[in-house]
C-alpha positions in Angstrom: -3.2 -22.2 16.0 -6.0 -20.1 14.6 -6.6 -18.4 18.0 -2.9 -17.4 18.1 -3.3 -15.6 14.8 -6.7 -14.2 15.5 -5.8 -12.4 18.8 -3.1 -10.2 17.3 -5.3 -9.4 14.4 -8.2 -8.4 16.6 -5.8 -6.3 18.7 -4.7 -4.4 15.6 -8.2 -3.8 14.4 -9.7 -2.7 17.7 -7.4 0.0 18.7 -4.0 -1.3 19.7 -1.2 0.2 17.6 1.0 -2.2 15.7 4.2 -3.1 17.5 6.3 -1.3 14.9 4.2 2.0 15.0 6.9 3.8 17.1 10.0 2.0 15.7 12.5 4.3 14.1 12.5 8.1 13.9 9.2 9.9 13.5 8.9 11.5 10.1 8.9 15.3 10.2 5.5 16.9 9.6 5.7 19.7 7.1 3.5 22.8 7.6 1.7 25.3 5.4 -0.7 27.6 7.1 -3.1 25.4 9.2 -2.2 22.3 7.3 0.5 19.7 8.1 1.5 17.1 5.5 3.1 13.7 6.2 3.6 10.2 5.0 1.8 7.1 6.3 0.8 7.5 9.9 2.7 6.3 12.9 1.9 6.6 16.5 4.8 9.0 16.9 3.4 11.2 14.1 0.1 11.3 15.8 1.7 12.3 19.1 3.7 15.0 17.4 0.6 16.3 15.6 -1.4 16.4 18.8 1.4 18.3 20.6 1.1 20.9 17.8 -2.6 21.4 18.6 -3.8 19.1 15.8 -7.4 18.0 15.8 -8.1 16.3 12.5 -6.3 13.7 10.4 -7.3 13.1 6.8 -5.8 9.9 5.5 -5.7 9.9 1.6 -4.4 6.3 1.3 -6.7 3.8 -0.4 -7.9 1.0 1.8 -5.7 -1.5 -0.1 -2.6 0.6 1.0 -3.1 0.4 4.7 -0.8 -2.0 6.5 -2.8 -2.1 9.7 -6.3 -1.0 10.9 -5.3 0.8 14.1 -4.9 4.4 13.0 -8.5 5.5 13.6 -8.6 4.0 17.1 -5.2 5.3 18.1 -6.1 8.8 16.9 -9.4 8.6 18.8 -7.7 7.7 22.0 -5.6 10.9 21.5 -8.7 13.0 20.9 -7.9 13.5 17.2 -10.6 13.1 14.6 -9.6 10.6 11.9 -11.1 10.5 8.4 -10.4 8.2 5.5 -10.8 10.1 2.2 -9.0 7.9 -0.4 -7.3 9.5 -3.4 -6.2 6.7 -5.7 -2.4 6.5 -6.4 -3.1 6.1 -10.1 -5.2 9.2 -10.5 -5.3 11.1 -7.2 -6.5 14.5 -8.5 -10.1 14.1 -9.6 -13.1 16.2 -8.9 -14.5 13.4 -6.8 -11.4 13.0 -4.7 -11.0 16.7 -4.1 -14.6 17.1 -3.3 -14.4 14.2 -0.8 -11.5 15.9 1.1 -13.2 19.3 1.0 -16.3 17.7 2.6 -14.2 16.4 5.4 -12.5 19.8 5.8 -15.9 21.4 6.2 -16.5 19.1 9.2 -13.0 19.7 10.7 -12.7 22.0 13.8 -12.3 25.5 12.6 -8.9 27.1 13.3 -7.3 23.8 14.4 -4.5 22.2 12.5 -5.3 19.5 10.0 -2.9 16.7 9.0 -3.1 15.4 5.4 -1.4 12.1 5.0 -0.8 9.4 2.4 1.9 6.7 1.8 4.7 9.2 1.0 3.1 12.6 1.5 2.9 13.4 -2.3 -0.8 13.0 -2.7 -1.4 15.0 0.5 0.8 17.8 -1.0 -1.0 17.5 -4.3 -4.4 18.1 -2.6 -3.0 21.1 -0.8 -1.7 22.6 -4.1 -5.2 22.2 -5.6 -6.8 23.8 -2.5 -4.4 26.7 -2.5 -5.0 27.4 -6.1 -8.8 26.8 -6.2 -10.0 27.8 -2.7 -7.4 30.4 -1.7 -6.9 31.7 -5.2 -3.1 31.4 -5.0 -1.4 31.5 -8.4 -0.8 28.0 -9.7 3.0 28.2 -9.8 3.1 29.5 -6.3 0.7 26.7 -5.1 2.8 24.1 -6.8 6.0 25.5 -5.3 4.4 25.4 -1.8 3.4 21.8 -2.4 6.9 20.8 -3.6 8.3 22.1 -0.3 5.8 19.8 1.4 6.8 16.7 -0.6 5.0 16.9 -4.0 6.8 14.5 -6.3 7.3 15.2 -10.1 4.8 12.6 -11.4 2.1 13.8 -9.0 2.9 17.4 -9.9 2.2 16.7 -13.5 -1.3 15.4 -12.5 -1.9 18.5 -10.4 -0.9 20.7 -13.4 -3.3 18.9 -15.7 -6.1 19.2 -13.1 -5.5 22.9 -12.6 -5.2 23.7 -16.3 -7.9 26.2 -17.3 
């Protein structure tokens, strides 16, 4: 009995995508500049991102949010760099979280698309709003509008506004 449970668990953890990874339609990746934003990863999303020339995935979900442990291995098999840079759901926009994602971006392949992902895409869009306002000096309202178009939700938008307040 234990062996029957252990084998599927090991398969998930060591690189085989979950059986449901391609079930259903692949969520659309939304684009701004060199960044794509999307919800929780699926194999279909990774394939779509790779076809767009994507090279780096930054997963903002906390470790407790991940339903399986195969994303990194599946991405690696496709030649995509995978990084986990958790931004907590409860308070995603902190200096520590933003700095962690920026450190990963510094290691990303220059000029290649980057996919920011989380459970729904809202935290990913929130990070992009902060980056647009802080790093690219875009006016805050314009950065937030761009992030809304990528999936920024109202509750997360409030946190972005508080973070970006002078």
